[in-house]
All heavy atoms as an XYZ file, in Angstrom:
876
protein
N      44.735    -83.524     70.489
C      45.063    -83.394     71.906
C      46.579    -83.304     72.021
O      47.303    -84.059     71.400
C      44.532    -84.609     72.659
C      44.774    -84.538     74.137
S      44.119    -85.964     75.050
C      42.375    -85.682     74.865
N      47.046    -82.395     72.816
C      48.480    -82.234     72.968
C      49.067    -83.381     73.775
O      48.382    -84.064     74.518
C      48.795    -80.906     73.674
O      48.480    -80.997     75.039
N      50.339    -83.597     73.595
C      51.035    -84.648     74.345
C      50.911    -84.427     75.840
O      50.716    -85.344     76.610
C      52.514    -84.678     73.934
C      53.250    -85.903     74.429
C      52.685    -87.198     73.868
O      52.295    -87.233     72.697
O      52.626    -88.197     74.630
N      50.999    -83.152     76.278
C      50.892    -82.821     77.694
C      49.523    -83.182     78.245
O      49.387    -83.660     79.349
C      51.178    -81.330     77.899
C      51.588    -81.017     79.320
O      52.026    -81.888     80.054
N      51.450    -79.763     79.693
N      48.457    -82.938     77.464
C      47.103    -83.248     77.919
C      46.918    -84.742     78.097
O      46.187    -85.188     78.972
C      46.076    -82.686     76.941
N      47.576    -85.553     77.270
C      47.471    -87.009     77.396
C      48.133    -87.495     78.676
O      47.639    -88.394     79.330
C      48.123    -87.691     76.199
C      47.358    -87.524     74.920
C      48.090    -88.195     73.790
C      47.422    -87.896     72.472
N      48.184    -88.432     71.353
N      49.263    -86.895     79.040
C      50.006    -87.370     80.199
C      49.514    -86.770     81.508
O      49.720    -87.339     82.565
C      51.499    -87.087     80.023
O      51.717    -85.694     79.971
N      48.875    -85.627     81.453
C      48.432    -84.952     82.669
C      47.038    -84.371     82.440
O      46.868    -83.174     82.257
C      49.427    -83.841     83.028
C      49.285    -83.372     84.458
O      48.467    -83.940     85.208
O      49.983    -82.417     84.826
N      46.002    -85.233     82.443
C      44.653    -84.751     82.116
C      44.090    -83.822     83.186
O      44.479    -83.878     84.346
C      43.832    -86.042     82.034
C      44.556    -86.998     82.920
C      46.014    -86.636     82.799
N      43.128    -83.008     82.778
C      42.431    -82.137     83.707
C      41.605    -82.978     84.668
O      41.248    -84.113     84.359
C      41.515    -81.192     82.932
N      41.339    -82.416     85.826
C      40.436    -83.082     86.769
C      39.529    -82.030     87.377
O      39.897    -80.861     87.474
C      41.203    -83.820     87.853
C      41.979    -82.930     88.795
C      42.622    -83.729     89.927
N      43.286    -82.879     90.856
C      42.701    -82.230     91.868
N      41.419    -82.340     92.061
N      43.393    -81.465     92.676
N      38.315    -82.439     87.725
C      37.429    -81.488     88.373
C      37.959    -81.253     89.780
O      38.066    -82.185     90.570
C      35.976    -81.989     88.397
C      35.410    -81.995     86.982
C      35.118    -81.095     89.306
C      33.977    -82.452     86.876
N      38.312    -80.023     90.052
C      38.823    -79.660     91.364
C      37.711    -79.222     92.291
O      37.777    -79.410     93.498
N      36.653    -78.640     91.707
C      35.511    -78.218     92.511
C      34.336    -77.886     91.607
O      34.488    -77.775     90.398
C      35.863    -77.022     93.407
C      36.205    -75.770     92.640
O      35.372    -75.181     91.963
N      37.460    -75.328     92.741
N      33.196    -77.751     92.226
C      32.009    -77.241     91.544
C      31.731    -75.881     92.174
O      31.540    -75.781     93.389
C      30.810    -78.198     91.704
C      29.572    -77.607     91.062
C      31.141    -79.558     91.108
N      31.765    -74.858     91.348
C      31.661    -73.479     91.805
C      30.200    -73.036     91.842
O      29.475    -73.191     90.865
C      32.437    -72.565     90.860
C      32.433    -71.088     91.211
C      33.448    -70.819     92.301
C      32.743    -70.254     89.999
N      29.789    -72.508     92.980
C      28.448    -71.938     93.135
C      28.591    -70.491     93.586
O      29.006    -70.233     94.713
C      27.634    -72.712     94.186
C      27.001    -73.931     93.677
N      25.699    -73.995     93.263
C      27.507    -75.166     93.488
C      25.427    -75.215     92.859
N      26.506    -75.939     92.971
N      28.260    -69.518     92.744
C      28.256    -68.122     93.171
C      27.141    -67.892     94.195
O      26.024    -68.399     94.024
C      27.975    -67.359     91.878
C      28.343    -68.306     90.780
C      28.009    -69.658     91.311
N      27.460    -67.169     95.250
C      26.484    -66.864     96.302
C      26.645    -65.399     96.709
O      27.728    -64.842     96.626
C      26.644    -67.783     97.540
C      26.375    -69.237     97.175
C      28.013    -67.647     98.165
N      25.558    -64.807     97.160
C      25.603    -63.405     97.593
C      26.227    -63.256     98.972
O      26.811    -62.226     99.282
C      24.192    -62.815     97.600
N      26.138    -64.309     99.800
C      26.615    -64.248    101.181
C      27.304    -65.571    101.515
O      26.642    -66.582    101.746
C      25.422    -64.008    102.107
C      25.800    -63.837    103.562
O      26.816    -64.409    104.013
O      25.062    -63.127    104.274
N      28.637    -65.554    101.526
C      29.408    -66.781    101.764
C      29.105    -67.376    103.129
O      28.870    -68.589    103.242
C      30.927    -66.516    101.593
C      31.752    -67.713    102.043
C      31.240    -66.165    100.143
N      29.074    -66.570    104.167
C      28.830    -67.069    105.514
C      27.463    -67.756    105.603
O      27.342    -68.856    106.142
C      28.925    -65.928    106.527
C      28.830    -66.419    107.955
O      29.580    -67.349    108.325
O      27.992    -65.885    108.712
N      26.441    -67.128    105.057
C      25.097    -67.723    105.081
C      25.064    -69.013    104.271
O      24.420    -69.989    104.668
C      24.064    -66.730    104.548
N      25.775    -69.035    103.143
C      25.800    -70.238    102.307
C      26.525    -71.387    103.016
O      26.094    -72.538    102.939
C      26.451    -69.936    100.965
N      27.614    -71.085    103.718
C      28.313    -72.122    104.494
C      27.372    -72.700    105.540
O      27.259    -73.918    105.692
C      29.597    -71.558    105.151
C      30.155    -72.534    106.180
C      30.653    -71.241    104.093
N      26.681    -71.828    106.255
C      25.730    -72.306    107.274
C      24.631    -73.164    106.640
O      24.274    -74.211    107.162
C      25.118    -71.128    108.038
C      26.093    -70.452    108.993
C      25.412    -69.468    109.960
N      24.464    -68.588    109.329
C      24.753    -67.372    108.846
N      25.979    -66.900    108.940
N      23.814    -66.626    108.288
N      24.109    -72.721    105.492
C      23.046    -73.466    104.819
C      23.518    -74.867    104.424
O      22.879    -75.862    104.756
C      22.564    -72.711    103.568
C      21.636    -73.528    102.726
C      20.292    -73.630    103.057
C      22.096    -74.206    101.617
C      19.430    -74.405    102.291
C      21.253    -74.982    100.845
C      19.905    -75.080    101.189
N      24.623    -74.959    103.675
C      25.080    -76.262    103.186
C      25.561    -77.164    104.318
O      25.445    -78.383    104.234
C      26.156    -76.094    102.114
C      25.555    -75.685    100.780
C      25.654    -74.380    100.322
C      24.848    -76.599    100.005
C      25.085    -74.000     99.121
C      24.273    -76.237     98.803
C      24.392    -74.937     98.364
O      23.820    -74.561     97.175
N      26.085    -76.565    105.381
C      26.482    -77.359    106.550
C      25.260    -77.945    107.241
O      25.221    -79.132    107.561
C      27.281    -76.513    107.530
O      28.492    -76.099    106.955
N      24.238    -77.123    107.478
C      23.037    -77.578    108.186
C      22.158    -78.467    107.311
O      21.664    -79.502    107.759
C      22.235    -76.376    108.674
N      21.958    -78.084    106.061
C      21.034    -78.811    105.190
C      21.609    -80.132    104.691
O      20.889    -81.125    104.579
C      20.633    -77.935    104.000
N      22.923    -80.152    104.386
C      23.514    -81.342    103.779
C      24.650    -81.957    104.594
O      25.220    -82.957    104.192
C      24.017    -81.006    102.368
C      22.940    -80.517    101.393
C      23.566    -80.125    100.072
C      21.871    -81.589    101.198
N      25.000    -81.328    105.703
C      26.048    -81.872    106.546
C      27.454    -81.723    105.996
O      28.363    -82.442    106.395
N      27.667    -80.773    105.074
C      28.999    -80.591    104.489
C      29.932    -79.915    105.489
O      29.552    -78.973    106.171
C      28.915    -79.754    103.216
C      27.985    -80.282    102.117
C      28.100    -79.400    100.885
C      28.256    -81.730    101.783
N      31.151    -80.412    105.557
C      32.173    -79.857    106.452
C      32.950    -78.759    105.728
O      33.254    -78.875    104.545
C      33.152    -80.955    106.885
C      32.529    -82.047    107.730
C      32.166    -81.573    109.124
O      32.888    -80.712    109.673
O      31.145    -82.050    109.642
N      33.286    -77.717    106.465
C      34.074    -76.613    105.914
C      35.536    -77.021    105.824
O      36.120    -77.486    106.797
C      33.931    -75.359    106.795
O      32.556    -75.016    106.870
C      34.719    -74.195    106.222
N      36.132    -76.832    104.644
C      37.558    -77.113    104.430
C      38.403    -75.843    104.530
O      39.511    -75.877    105.031
C      37.773    -77.732    103.041
C      37.136    -79.094    102.874
C      37.119    -79.569    101.442
C      38.471    -79.692    100.812
N      38.428    -80.313     99.474
N      37.844    -74.721    104.037
C      38.617    -73.486    103.922
C      37.649    -72.321    103.744
O      36.669    -72.447    103.024
C      39.540    -73.604    102.702
C      40.276    -72.342    102.348
C      41.411    -71.963    103.038
C      39.850    -71.534    101.311
C      42.100    -70.803    102.708
C      40.521    -70.381    100.965
C      41.658    -70.019    101.668
N      37.939    -71.209    104.397
C      37.148    -69.989    104.208
C      38.109    -68.817    104.013
O      39.056    -68.666    104.776
C      36.215    -69.711    105.416
C      35.482    -68.384    105.232
C      35.231    -70.842    105.624
N      37.849    -68.006    103.008
C      38.619    -66.793    102.747
C      37.668    -65.605    102.901
O      37.204    -65.017    101.915
C      39.227    -66.844    101.351
C      40.115    -65.642    101.043
O      40.319    -64.787    101.930
O      40.610    -65.552     99.905
N      37.301    -65.310    104.144
C      36.420    -64.189    104.446
C      35.099    -64.266    103.712
O      34.489    -65.328    103.633
N      34.683    -63.136    103.141
C      33.430    -63.114    102.393
C      33.644    -63.348    100.902
O      32.748    -63.177    100.090
C      32.687    -61.795    102.625
C      33.481    -60.588    102.159
O      34.645    -60.729    101.727
O      32.924    -59.466    102.231
N      34.870    -63.793    100.547
C      35.220    -64.024     99.147
C      34.912    -65.441     98.677
O      34.417    -65.646     97.566
C      36.707    -63.762     98.920
C      37.138    -62.347     99.197
C      38.651    -62.198     99.145
N      39.209    -62.558     97.852
C      39.326    -61.736     96.823
N      38.931    -60.484     96.926
N      39.844    -62.140     95.676
N      35.225    -66.442     99.536
C      35.244    -67.821     99.048
C      35.220    -68.790    100.218
O      35.800    -68.527    101.265
C      36.540    -68.024     98.249
C      36.773    -69.401     97.719
C      36.274    -69.777     96.482
C      37.497    -70.342     98.444
C      36.499    -71.055     95.982
C      37.720    -71.609     97.953
C      37.227    -71.958     96.728
O      37.444    -73.214     96.238
N      34.575    -69.924    100.027
C      34.643    -71.023    100.988
C      34.635    -72.339    100.230
O      33.993    -72.465     99.182
C      33.466    -70.974    101.960
N      35.367    -73.314    100.744
C      35.402    -74.651    100.173
C      34.790    -75.612    101.180
O      35.186    -75.627    102.347
C      36.845    -75.040     99.873
N      33.826    -76.398    100.726
C      33.162    -77.378    101.579
C      33.418    -78.776    101.033
O      33.431    -78.987     99.814
C      31.655    -77.117    101.633
C      31.225    -75.721    102.081
C      29.713    -75.598    102.050
C      31.744    -75.409    103.464
N      33.606    -79.731    101.930
C      33.836    -81.120    101.538
C      32.501    -81.765    101.193
O      31.643    -81.942    102.051
C      34.513    -81.871    102.679
C      34.862    -83.303    102.317
O      34.474    -83.768    101.225
O      35.514    -83.965    103.130
N      32.343    -82.129     99.928
C      31.110    -82.762     99.465
C      31.380    -84.216     99.103
O      30.907    -84.731     98.091
C      30.534    -81.985     98.290
N      32.191    -84.902     99.927
C      32.433    -86.324     99.719
C      33.237    -86.659     98.490
O      32.775    -87.391     97.632
N      34.408    -86.121     98.377
C      35.266    -86.405     97.234
C      35.274    -85.279     96.205
O      36.107    -85.252     95.319
N      34.345    -84.380     96.312
C      34.286    -83.196     95.460
C      34.177    -81.990     96.384
O      33.552    -82.065     97.426
C      33.047    -83.244     94.530
O      33.120    -84.413     93.730
C      32.977    -82.029     93.630
N      34.771    -80.900     95.976
C      34.673    -79.676     96.757
C      33.563    -78.811     96.206
O      33.491    -78.569     94.990
C      36.009    -78.900     96.713
O      37.020    -79.704     97.332
C      35.913    -77.572     97.440
N      32.683    -78.359     97.078
C      31.700    -77.348     96.717
C      32.355    -76.008     97.028
O      32.673    -75.720     98.183
C      30.408    -77.504     97.508
C      29.353    -76.426     97.260
C      28.898    -76.419     95.806
C      28.181    -76.603     98.212
N      32.602    -75.215     96.004
C      33.249    -73.913     96.160
C      32.180    -72.834     96.138
O      31.455    -72.692     95.151
C      34.247    -73.695     95.028
N      32.067    -72.104     97.225
C      31.108    -71.020     97.332
C      31.837    -69.711     97.068
O      32.727    -69.334     97.833
C      30.469    -71.018     98.722
C      29.786    -72.326     99.116
C      29.357    -72.279    100.585
C      28.601    -72.622     98.205
N      31.503    -69.048     95.979
C      32.184    -67.820     95.582
C      31.310    -66.618     95.866
O      30.203    -66.517     95.341
C      32.527    -67.873     94.098
N      31.805    -65.725     96.721
C      31.109    -64.477     96.999
C      31.223    -63.543     95.804
O      31.924    -63.844     94.826
N      30.564    -62.399     95.860
C      30.575    -61.466     94.732
C      31.972    -61.094     94.236
O      32.185    -60.981     93.031
C      29.824    -60.246     95.278
C      28.887    -60.833     96.294
C      29.664    -61.958     96.938
N      32.938    -60.941     95.123
C      34.297    -60.563     94.696
C      34.999    -61.682     93.937
O      35.927    -61.425     93.174
C      35.135    -60.172     95.916
N      34.573    -62.915     94.113
C      35.204    -64.066     93.451
C      34.313    -64.697     92.394
O      34.649    -65.733     91.840
C      35.578    -65.129     94.483
C      36.761    -64.755     95.341
C      38.042    -64.631     94.536
O      38.376    -65.535     93.751
O      38.709    -63.588     94.679
N      33.179    -64.102     92.104
C      32.261    -64.661     91.111
C      32.780    -64.362     89.711
O      32.510    -63.314     89.143
C      30.852    -64.095     91.302
C      29.889    -64.611     90.250
O      30.242    -65.530     89.493
O      28.766    -64.076     90.187
N      33.521    -65.303     89.150
C      34.107    -65.119     87.822
C      33.186    -65.597     86.709
O      33.485    -65.395     85.535
C      35.481    -65.817     87.712
C      36.491    -65.189     88.667
C      35.356    -67.317     87.939
N      32.055    -66.216     87.057
C      31.175    -66.786     86.035
C      29.926    -65.949     85.765
O      29.093    -66.334     84.960
C      30.719    -68.195     86.428
O      29.912    -68.116     87.611
C      31.896    -69.126     86.645
N      29.756    -64.845     86.469
C      28.563    -64.041     86.267
C      27.313    -64.670     86.861
O      26.219    -64.541     86.326
N      27.484    -65.363     87.979
C      26.346    -65.943     88.674
C      25.932    -67.328     88.216
O      24.905    -67.845     88.645
N      26.715    -67.960     87.364
C      26.380    -69.269     86.822
C      27.209    -70.354     87.508
O      28.431    -70.260     87.552
C      26.677    -69.307     85.298
C      26.356    -70.660     84.700
C      25.921    -68.210     84.581
N      26.582    -71.402     88.042
C      27.350    -72.521     88.591
C      28.198    -73.160     87.486
O      27.782    -73.185     86.318
C      26.286    -73.506     89.085
C      25.062    -72.674     89.278
C      25.134    -71.598     88.226
N      29.362    -73.671     87.848
C      30.257    -74.238     86.840
C      31.197    -75.258     87.463
O      31.625    -75.095     88.601
C      31.079    -73.123     86.193
N      31.523    -76.278     86.699
C      32.594    -77.183     87.096
C      33.906    -76.435     86.917
O      34.086    -75.692     85.947
C      32.586    -78.440     86.228
N      34.812    -76.619     87.869
C      36.134    -75.993     87.796
C      37.160    -77.093     87.582
O      37.263    -78.011     88.391
C      36.445    -75.244     89.095
O      35.546    -74.187     89.288
N      37.914    -76.990     86.487
C      38.894    -78.001     86.141
C      40.295    -77.525     86.486
O      40.717    -76.450     86.046
C      38.827    -78.312     84.640
C      37.574    -79.021     84.244
C      36.442    -78.311     83.876
C      37.529    -80.406     84.241
C      35.286    -78.962     83.501
C      36.372    -81.068     83.874
C      35.249    -80.354     83.505
N      41.021    -78.336     87.232
C      42.420    -78.055     87.537
C      43.252    -78.586     86.388
O      43.164    -79.768     86.040
C      42.830    -78.710     88.852
C      44.236    -78.336     89.270
C      44.552    -78.863     90.643
C      45.925    -78.370     91.085
N      46.239    -78.827     92.443
N      44.034    -77.699     85.795
C      44.853    -78.050     84.636
C      46.296    -77.628     84.880
O      46.554    -76.709     85.650
C      44.309    -77.377     83.347
C      42.897    -77.884     83.022
C      44.309    -75.869     83.459
N      47.244    -78.290     84.235
C      48.643    -77.908     84.451
C      49.009    -76.574     83.804
O      49.921    -75.901     84.255
C      49.437    -79.054     83.816
C      48.488    -79.776     82.936
C      47.110    -79.503     83.440
N      48.291    -76.166     82.725
C      48.609    -74.935     82.008
C      47.295    -74.296     81.561
O      46.664    -74.767     80.602
C      49.506    -75.263     80.806
C      49.941    -74.042     80.025
O      49.193    -73.036     79.969
O      51.037    -74.087     79.437
N      46.885    -73.254     82.237
C      45.597    -72.615     81.958
C      45.552    -72.061     80.534
O      44.568    -72.242     79.819
C      45.289    -71.516     82.997
C      44.033    -70.745     82.629
C      45.146    -72.138     84.381
N      46.606    -71.399     80.099
C      46.628    -70.836     78.744
C      46.471    -71.897     77.674
O      45.721    -71.718     76.706
N      47.161    -73.011     77.841
C      47.057    -74.107     76.871
C      45.659    -74.723     76.879
O      45.124    -75.076     75.823
C      48.102    -75.179     77.171
N      45.043    -74.829     78.048
C      43.691    -75.389     78.137
C      42.683    -74.466     77.449
O      41.787    -74.931     76.738
C      43.304    -75.611     79.598
N      42.828    -73.155     77.636
C      41.943    -72.202     76.972
C      42.110    -72.322     75.453
O      41.120    -72.375     74.713
C      42.219    -70.756     77.440
C      41.516    -69.740     76.550
C      41.791    -70.573     78.894
N      43.333    -72.385     74.996
C      43.589    -72.516     73.549
C      42.959    -73.795     72.995
O      42.365    -73.779     71.914
C      45.092    -72.493     73.287
N      43.061    -74.891     73.726
C      42.482    -76.162     73.273
C      40.958    -76.083     73.199
O      40.347    -76.616     72.270
C      42.912    -77.293     74.204
N      40.339    -75.410     74.165
C      38.880    -75.250     74.150
C      38.449    -74.434     72.936
O      37.511    -74.798     72.223
C      38.390    -74.624     75.472
C      38.444    -75.688     76.577
C      36.989    -74.039     75.323
C      38.130    -75.172     77.959
N      39.127    -73.335     72.669
C      38.786    -72.485     71.525
C      39.018    -73.240     70.216
O      38.182    -73.191     69.306
C      39.598    -71.166     71.576
C      39.448    -70.372     70.287
C      39.151    -70.324     72.772
N      40.119    -73.955     70.124
C      40.450    -74.728     68.925
C      39.374    -75.761     68.597
O      39.144    -76.080     67.440
C      41.799    -75.419     69.137
C      42.280    -76.255     67.981
C      43.626    -76.900     68.294
O      44.548    -76.166     68.715
O      43.733    -78.123     68.129
N      38.682    -76.231     69.618
C      37.680    -77.265     69.429
C      36.251    -76.731     69.453
O      35.305    -77.481     69.634
C      37.875    -78.350     70.472
C      39.138    -79.169     70.169
C      39.644    -79.924     71.376
N      40.843    -80.675     71.047
C      42.066    -80.166     70.984
N      42.273    -78.885     71.208
N      43.106    -80.925     70.692
N      36.096    -75.427     69.276
C      34.767    -74.856     69.120
C      34.192    -74.148     70.328
O      33.072    -73.655     70.285
N      34.939    -74.096     71.418
C      34.488    -73.371     72.603
C      34.820    -71.898     72.484
O      35.340    -71.442     71.466
N      34.527    -71.141     73.540
C      34.805    -69.706     73.528
C      35.329    -69.258     74.882
O      35.132    -69.933     75.891
C      33.544    -68.911     73.171
O      32.526    -69.150     74.120
N      35.983    -68.121     74.882
C      36.556    -67.557     76.100
C      35.586    -66.535     76.683
O      35.091    -65.665     75.978
C      37.912    -66.873     75.806
C      38.465    -66.211     77.053
C      38.895    -67.868     75.234
N      35.322    -66.650     77.981
C      34.518    -65.663     78.709
C      35.458    -64.685     79.401
O      35.268    -63.480     79.347
C      33.597    -66.353     79.737
C      32.840    -65.331     80.580
C      32.635    -67.304     79.036
N      36.478    -65.221     80.060
C      37.511    -64.408     80.725
C      38.865    -65.046     80.437
O      39.067    -66.230     80.686
C      37.295    -64.377     82.242
C      36.058    -63.585     82.649
C      35.837    -63.651     84.128
N      36.865    -62.894     84.844
C      36.626    -62.164     85.912
N      35.418    -62.102     86.419
N      37.591    -61.510     86.511
N      39.777    -64.238     79.921
C      41.134    -64.701     79.636
C      41.831    -65.103     80.941
O      41.417    -64.679     82.020
C      41.931    -63.595     78.949
C      41.466    -63.272     77.551
C      41.779    -64.368     76.555
O      42.647    -65.217     76.745
N      41.045    -64.366     75.450
N      42.900    -65.898     80.859
C      43.633    -66.251     82.075
C      44.071    -65.006     82.848
O      44.515    -64.019     82.261
C      44.850    -67.007     81.540
C      44.376    -67.585     80.245
C      43.444    -66.539     79.664
N      43.875    -65.070     84.174
C      44.269    -63.966     85.052
C      44.752    -64.547     86.373
O      44.318    -65.617     86.787
C      43.092    -63.014     85.267
C      41.863    -63.689     85.822
C      40.594    -62.838     85.753
O      40.462    -61.983     84.871
O      39.728    -63.066     86.610
N      45.633    -63.831     86.993
C      46.126    -64.235     88.319
C      45.094    -63.896     89.366
O      44.724    -62.734     89.537
C      47.409    -63.496     88.651
C      48.656    -64.209     88.259
C      49.862    -63.357     88.642
N      50.398    -63.777     89.912
C      51.508    -64.472     90.047
N      52.181    -64.822     88.989
N      51.943    -64.808     91.242
N      44.615    -64.901     90.070
C      43.713    -64.684     91.189
C      44.506    -64.734     92.479
O      45.724    -64.887     92.470
N      43.824    -64.631     93.601
C      44.527    -64.637     94.876
C      45.196    -65.966     95.203
O      46.130    -66.007     95.989
C      43.441    -64.303     95.896
C      42.154    -64.551     95.209
C      42.396    -64.421     93.743
N      44.749    -67.063     94.561
C      45.296    -68.370     94.903
C      45.827    -69.150     93.706
O      46.493    -70.167     93.893
C      44.237    -69.220     95.609
C      43.669    -68.540     96.811
N      44.371    -68.398     97.986
C      42.478    -67.921     97.007
C      43.634    -67.742     98.857
N      42.480    -67.433     98.293
N      45.514    -68.703     92.459
C      45.927    -69.439     91.278
C      45.708    -68.589     90.035
O      45.206    -67.490     90.112
C      45.132    -70.745     91.154
C      43.660    -70.579     90.734
C      42.717    -70.234     91.869
O      42.835    -70.843     92.936
O      41.862    -69.356     91.699
N      46.087    -69.143     88.892
C      45.728    -68.556     87.605
C      44.403    -69.190     87.207
O      44.207    -70.391     87.386
C      46.800    -68.850     86.530
C      46.336    -68.375     85.161
C      48.122    -68.216     86.910
N      43.477    -68.389     86.684
C      42.195    -68.953     86.285
C      41.673    -68.251     85.036
O      42.039    -67.117     84.737
C      41.187    -68.867     87.405
C      40.866    -67.454     87.770
C      39.964    -67.360     88.951
N      39.941    -65.960     89.361
C      39.627    -65.544     90.543
N      39.311    -66.404     91.478
N      39.612    -64.274     90.822
N      40.808    -68.970     84.348
C      40.128    -68.441     83.168
C      38.730    -69.032     83.159
O      38.457    -70.025     83.838
C      40.877    -68.831     81.896
N      37.848    -68.416     82.398
C      36.487    -68.918     82.261
C      36.214    -69.088     80.773
O      36.544    -68.214     79.958
C      35.455    -67.956     82.893
C      34.040    -68.508     82.770
C      35.803    -67.692     84.363
N      35.626    -70.231     80.426
C      35.325    -70.533     79.028
C      33.942    -71.156     78.925
O      33.306    -71.471     79.939
C      36.381    -71.480     78.475
N      33.482    -71.314     77.699
C      32.235    -72.040     77.440
C      32.540    -73.135     76.434
O      33.316    -72.933     75.487
C      31.164    -71.115     76.879
C      30.585    -70.193     77.914
C      29.221    -69.627     77.505
N      28.747    -68.748     78.560
C      28.948    -67.445     78.598
N      29.608    -66.843     77.626
N      28.502    -66.727     79.608
N      31.921    -74.284     76.653
C      32.055    -75.351     75.672
C      31.171    -75.020     74.466
O      30.429    -74.020     74.489
C      31.749    -76.718     76.304
C      30.305    -76.922     76.722
O      29.402    -76.202     76.238
O      30.068    -77.828     77.541
N      31.219    -75.810     73.391
C      30.418    -75.487     72.203
C      28.903    -75.464     72.447
O      28.151    -74.936     71.629
C      30.791    -76.598     71.215
C      32.165    -77.012     71.617
C      32.156    -76.904     73.127
N      28.441    -76.000     73.573
C      27.011    -76.046     73.878
C      26.594    -74.946     74.846
O      25.454    -74.911     75.300
C      26.648    -77.425     74.429
C      27.055    -78.465     73.428
C      26.333    -78.901     72.348
C      28.300    -79.133     73.372
N      27.070    -79.797     71.635
C      28.293    -79.967     72.239
C      29.452    -79.102     74.160
C      29.369    -80.773     71.882
C      30.519    -79.904     73.801
C      30.465    -80.722     72.679
N      27.522    -74.052     75.186
C      27.209    -72.907     76.030
C      27.401    -73.129     77.526
O      27.107    -72.247     78.306
N      27.885    -74.299     77.931
C      28.141    -74.564     79.347
C      29.405    -73.840     79.803
O      30.426    -73.895     79.133
C      28.299    -76.064     79.599
C      27.045    -76.818     79.230
O      25.993    -76.571     79.781
N      27.166    -77.729     78.277
N      29.329    -73.190     80.946
C      30.461    -72.451     81.496
C      31.368    -73.401     82.274
O      30.892    -74.239     83.031
C      29.964    -71.335     82.429
O      29.121    -70.457     81.675
C      31.107    -70.542     83.029
N      32.679    -73.260     82.063
C      33.681    -74.004     82.825
C      34.748    -73.035     83.306
O      35.058    -72.060     82.629
C      34.339    -75.150     82.006
C      33.324    -76.216     81.646
C      35.027    -74.625     80.763
N      35.261    -73.300     84.487
C      36.383    -72.532     85.023
C      37.613    -73.408     84.899
O      37.576    -74.606     85.177
C      36.145    -72.155     86.506
C      37.353    -71.445     87.082
C      34.891    -71.295     86.644
N      38.702    -72.819     84.455
C      39.982    -73.515     84.347
C      40.932    -72.845     85.309
O      41.014    -71.616     85.360
C      40.527    -73.397     82.913
C      39.560    -73.843     81.834
C      40.009    -73.343     80.483
C      39.424    -75.356     81.850
N      41.609    -73.647     86.134
C      42.560    -73.036     87.061
C      43.787    -73.924     87.205
O      43.756    -75.120     86.935
C      41.913    -72.753     88.411
C      41.629    -73.967     89.260
C      42.501    -74.349     90.277
C      40.495    -74.736     89.067
C      42.250    -75.456     91.056
C      40.227    -75.837     89.841
C      41.099    -76.205     90.841
O      40.854    -77.305     91.612
N      44.884    -73.292     87.597
C      46.129    -74.022     87.754
C      47.135    -73.183     88.513
O      46.834    -72.079     88.963
N      48.352    -73.716     88.614
C      49.374    -73.033     89.401
C      49.765    -71.692     88.802
O      49.689    -71.482     87.609
C      50.546    -74.015     89.374
C      50.292    -74.913     88.211
C      48.807    -74.935     87.993
N      50.200    -70.785     89.704
C      50.643    -69.463     89.277
C      51.999    -69.523     88.672
O      52.809    -70.259     88.832
C      50.666    -68.493     90.451
C      49.312    -68.327     91.036
C      49.046    -67.070     91.697
N      49.600    -66.892     93.045
C      49.566    -65.743     93.648
N      49.070    -64.704     93.079
N      50.036    -65.607     94.845
């Protein structure tokens, strides 16, 4: 583990759920579970307050996981986090790229679970 990872560990910033219709998904989770809307970016993305965790609803334009729900980890350095995952037996699905709000990458742990890594631009 790098010195930086020890001093500034990753944290789950949100749980990403790809959806075909962001507006319909916001209405569903609001009505069914009482989640409050924190942020909406048109038909691309919405963040809902799930009591200490953010439920991130990603429309087709923001679906970086290929339709698979995933924990999204906020890290100080996306490239370094991707390298650490690969070094420890994981794999890269999508290399780090600049998104509309941050730098992000998609990886899989050694057991095939998809994770999103994101951090400052």
